[in-house]
N, C-alpha and C positions, 0 to 999 in steps of 0.2 A: 453402157444399157438402163434402163428405166426400171430402178429398183421400185418403184413404184406398184411392178406389176405382180400379179402371182397369178403365171400360166399354169399349171399344174390346177391349180384348186379351180381356175377360170375352165379347165377342161372338162372338170367335175359338172360343175352347173352347168355348162353346153348341155352335156349328155342329157342332164334330167330337164332339161328346159324342152327340148327336143322331143322328149314324152316317148322313147324308145320302148319298145314291150320288150323284157325282159326273159330270154331262154337262155341264161347263163348264170353262173354262181355269182353270188353266193345264194343259196337258198332262201332267203325268206324275201327275195324276189323286192328290195327296197323297201321291207319291214312289212311288205302284207303278209307272209306269212309267220311274222313275228308273233311271238307272248304277245297279249296286248298291255297287259302291266307294264313289261320293259320296253315295249314301244312309247309309251306314254309318257316313261320315265325320259328317256333319253331324246325323243322327239324327231316328228317324220323326216325331220331336214337332214338328219345326220344318216336314219337309216337311206334316204334317198341316194345319198352319193357313197356308201359301201357297195363298190361298185368290184369291177376286176378288170384287168387290162384287157384292152382291146382295141378295134381303131377308133382312133380319136382322143383314149387313153392309155398313156405311155408308157411301158414294161419296166420295171423298178430294173430288172437282170441287164437290159440292152435297151435304154432309151434312146432314142430319134430325133423325138418331137416337142410337146409342153414340159415334160418330166427333164429335158436335156436340158433347155432352156432354163428352168428352175433352178437345178445345179449351177448352169454357168452364173447364173446371178448370186447364187449364195457362194462360189469362187471368189466372184470381183467383189461382196461384202465383205469377205473376210481376211483379202489380199492373197489369195490360195491359186496356184495355177490350174486344179480340178477340185469339184468338191463331191462328195457323194450322202446321200441320203440313206442313214440306218433305221431300221423300224426292230432291232432289237438292242438297243440301247448301245450305251458305251463299251460294254461287254464285247458285242459282235464286233467293232470298233478295233479295241485292243488285239482281240485276236487277228484281225485281219490283216492288222500293222505287222502283227510277226509273223504270218504266215509269209508274207509279200516279201520281206525285208530280208529275213535269214534262213537256213539250212538246217537238216540234222548235223546237229554237232556245233555248231556257230556258235561262239559265245557272244553272250549278250549282257551287256551292264546295266544292274536292272539295283532300284532304291528298297530298300528291305520293306518298307511301308507301303507298297503297289497294292492295289486292288487285288483282289483272288482272280477276275477274269484276266491279271497277266500270265497266273498260273496255267491257265487253260488255253492261253498262246503258248507255254512252255508245251505242253505235253503236245498239241495236235502239233507244232512245228517241228521237236525235237531237239531244240536248242539246249544249251547248257546256260545258267544264271552265273553270273558274277556279280554277289550282293556286294552292293554301297551301302554302307551306313546312313542313314540320315541324323541331323544334329537332334538331339533326346532333349526333350525340356523336362527336368525330371518335378518339376514344382508345380506345372500345369499337367504332369502325365499324357505326354503326347509327343510324337514325331513331326519335326520341322520337314526342310527339305535337305536334299544334300547341297552340297557347298561347291564351287569351281574348284577348289584345291583338292575335294575328295574325288573329284570325277577325274580329274588330270595325274592324281596319284594310281588310280583304277587303271586308268589306259598305260601308265607308265609301268607298274605291273604286271600287266596282260594286255601287252601289245598285239596278243591276236583277237582282242575281241573286235566283232563286227560291228555291234551297233551299240549307243546311247540310249536307254529307254529312261523317261523320265516322268514322274508323276507333280505336277506343279498347273493350279494350285494344291494344297493338301484340303482335307474336307472341313477343316478349321479356316479355311481363307487366306494360310501362307503359301506365298509365292517364291520360286526360286531366282536366282540372276541367270534366267536364262540365253540373255546377249552374252553372257562371258561363260557360261558352258557351250553354247553352240560353237563361240570360236573354238575351245579348245578341241573340239571334238573334232570341225573342221581340218585345225590343223594337222590331226592325226590321221586322216581321212575314215573318220566313221561318220554313220548315218546316225540321226537323232531322230528317235520317236518320242512323242508327248502323249501324255495322256491327260487332258486338260480339259476331264468331264466337268470339272467343276467352274472353270472360266470361261463358258460360252457368249458373254457379256464384256468381255475386257475386251475386245476389238474396237467396242464402239463408244467408249467413252475415255476422255486424258486422264480421269482421277484413278484409274483402276489400272493393276500390274501391266506389262506388255505383255500382249497377246504373243503364243507361240508360233501361230502365220507371220506376225509382224517380227518375230525373233528369226523365223527363217527357219523354222526345224523342216525335216523332211516328209514326215508324216504327223499328224494332228489329229486326235477324236475331243468331239466338243459334243458333251450331252445338254442337248438343245432343251429337252425338258426338264432339265435342273433348276434353272436360273432364269431361264426364258418361257416363251408361253406354248412351246408346244406341246402335246399331247405324249404322255408316258410313254418311254422304249425309244422315243425320236433321238437321234443323236447325227453327227454327221462326220463325215472323216475327210481332213483337206489333204492334199498332197501339193509340196513346193519343190520346183528344182528340179534340175537335169536326175537325180542320182538313186530315184529309186524307180524300177523297172514299170512304166503304165501297164503295160500289156500285163503282168504277171500279176499285178495290183487287180485291175479288171479281173482278172480269172477268178483270182479269191473272192472277192465281193459278190461273184456269180455262184459262184460253191455256198457261200456262208448264207446270202438271202434268200429268203422266200419267195416260191414263184408264183404265189396266192397270198401277197401283203395287205394289210388293211388300208384303203386308199384314204380317208379322211387322214391317218396317223399321218401319210405324207405328204398330205395338203397344209396338214395344221404346220410341218418344215417351214414349207413354200411362204406360210401366211407369216414363220414365227421371224423368217428373215427380211420379209419386205418390213414388216414393224420394227424392226431393230435399225435397216439401213433407212428408212426415212424419220420416224421419231426417236431412233435410241438414245439420240443424247438427253433430249427432256426427260423422257421415263426414266431412264438411269440416273439423271441428276436428283430428280425427287428420290428416287430409291436412296439412295446416297447419303443426301439430308437425312433422309426418315430414319436410316440406319444410326449414326452418327448422334442425332439427338437423344434416341431410345438408348445408345450406348451410355451419354451421359446420365441419363435419366438411373440408368440399372447401377453404374457406378457412385452414385450417389448412397442407396442403400449401404448400410452395415454390411459388412462381413462378406458382399459381393464383389466380385471384381470380372471387369471384361477389358480384355486387353485391346491396346488398340496402338495408336502411329510411335507409343513409347516402343514399344516394340522392334521397330526397323533397325537394321545393322545389326540384329543380336545373330548369333551363329544357325545359318540355318535358316535364317527371316528375313531375306532381302527386300520383300515387299508385301503389303497386305491387300486383301478385297475386304472393305469396310463392309461389305452388305452382308459377311456372317459373321453374326453375334454370338460369341464363347462365352456362356456366362460361369464362370466358376464359383462353383457353389462348397468346396471344400471346408470354409470355414465356419460354416453356418452348421458345420458337423453331416450333414447329408452326404451321400453319394449323387452321383450325376442321375442313377437310375430312380433313385427317392424322389428327388426333387421331379424327375421328369414324370414319373407316377401322381405327386400332387398338382402341379402344373395341369394333368388332363384331368383327373377325379373331381380334382376342388373347383378347377375355376377354367374348366374345359378349353386348354389350351394346349396343341399338343407341337414340340417341340419337334426335329430334325433327328438330332443323333442325343443318346446320352451314354456316357462314359462314367469311370471313378468319379473324378474331380469336377466335370462341366457338362453342360447341356448345350446345345447349339442351335439358334433361331435364325435360320434364311430368310433373309428380307431381300423381295422381288420385285417388280414390277406390279403384282399383284397384290403387295400389301398395302392395305392400308392403314391412316392414321388409329382410326378404332381398334384394329388389330394390335398396335404396336401398345398403347395403350392399354389393353388387357394383360399384355405379358408382364409391362413394369407391372401393375398392378397385383398379377399373380405371383410374383418374386417379391415384391415389398410383403406381402402377407407372409408368404412362409420364412420371411425372415425375421419374424417378428419373435420378440423373446420371451413373448406371454402368447406363440401357438399353445392349440391346445396338445393335449396329450392324446394319441390315437394310433392308429397303426402305421400312420407314415412317420413315427416319430424317429429320428435316427436310430440305426439297428447296433450301431457298435462296430460295422463292418470296416466302415473306413478308420473311426480309430483305432482296432486292433492291426490292421495294415499299415497306419500309420508309422504307430511303433513298433512293427516290426522289419517295415522298410519292405514287406512284400509286395509292394503295389509296383516296383518299378518294372519296367517293360524287360522281359526276357532277352539275353544274349541271342544271335543267331545261332540256333544249334547247329552242326557237323553236318555236311550233304553228303551221304555217304553212296548214295543213288542219283542220276539226272530223272527229274521230273516224271520224264514221260517213263522210262524204267520201271520205275517204284508203281505209279499207277498202273500198268499195262500187265504186274509184274501176278503171280500168283500171291495169295494174301490170306492173312486168317484175323480171326476177333479176338483180342487180349481182354484183360482188365486194363483199364486204362492205368491206373496208379499203379500196376506193376510190369508197366511197358519200358519202364527206364532199358536204355540200351537197344530197344529194337527200332527199325526203319520203319516210319511211316507211311501210311499208302494214302494219304487221304489229305486231304486238306480244311484246316480247324482256323475258323475267324471270325471272335466275337463280332456280331452283327448289329449294328453299324460299330465301326466303320467298314467292317469286310477287309480288313488288313489282315492276312494271315500271320498267327503266332507260330505255326508248322505244317510245311508243306511235303507234298509226296519226294520220298528220298531223301530226308532228313530225319538225324536221330533224335529218339525222343528221352530228353534229361530231365533231370530232377526239378531245375528249375521251371521247364516250361510243365511239368506236373502241378506244383504248387501255385504258378500261378493263374494256369487253365481252370485247376479246380476252386480256386478265390474267387474269380470271376464268375463261375456258376452259381458259387454262393450267394454274389452279391447280386444274381439276378439278372446277367446278362443272357443274350441269347447267344447263342451258336449256330454258325453255317458252315456246310460242308460235312461234318462228320455223317455217318449214315445214324451211329445212335447221336440224336440229338442233345441226352442228358450227358454224355460223355462217361457215362457208366463203363462204356466197353471203346478199344480204338483198331481199325482197319488196319495190320502193318502188314509188312514183305513175310511171308512166310518163310521159313528157316529150313 
């Protein structure tokens, strides 16, 4: 196929050029009825293509024309049999994968460090999770990937598992040994679903980890907006091979997707695919080079560490995405949360992620040399021994946690009910610090990265209470609980 084409984007341009008089949604009528201040900011052209599916403009739920061609182009570019455009992020992709692959009561092997959208898929599908422990890196305070050995052991201990669900790469850019894991799953007759939200660029450069589509996973979700140039919320779901029922998959997609999608978002997926297929090698080469140069400069700063190639081959670290630069600041005496605040408020630099020990900076095809230099300058200033004493000085939280060992990621708590059962059960709110032994009815995830510490159906333990209480004190934002300050927690009513 001609990868330089953008058939869906062109169909929107053709409609605008035809000068059609709109008596259809949306109500702003191509910007005419829009608030002037907003319209002047976003521009007339964007308003003009904010349309609705109609003759000449294909339907996201059942494409037959330009959108079908755009998705076929994406499938060819990614090495998939079929690709589907999503406008509710990889969240909807993860949920669609599970709804298409498993039935209520089916077992699904999942890494514990899966994104919270995986739990939404479990609640909707009624599947039973069999958790796999990823490799924990205590020195960096992060989870890496599950290993082939862990997958093999899980399938040996739970032969009735129907699917293996993987997260690779992690938020920090660590990639699993996909080829080995897919081989193990195939030998056992299991489906492989991959949350590759952070790896939409992998397929387009040889210096990046193997893509999940190249590894021949059955279903793969990519967040095209995260590392490529599509609008926020834009993602793709790829299907490979004969093992997933396509009729069921497309039925699930029609159930999840909006009947009134944002068409500029869909067009941005079409254009982002074209950009990678035509110019991806050149654009990503420049991005990788800039990220590696910046990593070297950051590593030259006393007290700062940015892991790189030396990590490859360690447990849970089969490969690395060099475009994700993890800056470990614990030796400066700051938490990652404090470092993130310093970089933003003093130097106007905003990182993607902060955790207890680290901040993560994403390098994409939109990152400039000037931006990279500003990041290095901010970190270097933060690391100065004679930095001024002010509200950003080390709070002592990190020092206390290092001494007590309470920074360690808690163990997987006992699962006493299926996620769906607990989520739908009658609940009550109790004081969080007095909830030991109760069955949690909500998801609690420090955000970012959005990895649940406790999920519906799991028992609240002392370790969970201590860990989450200290995360709150350190300034982390909790996503999922009804009480965002976590003074109370929803539990299954006894």
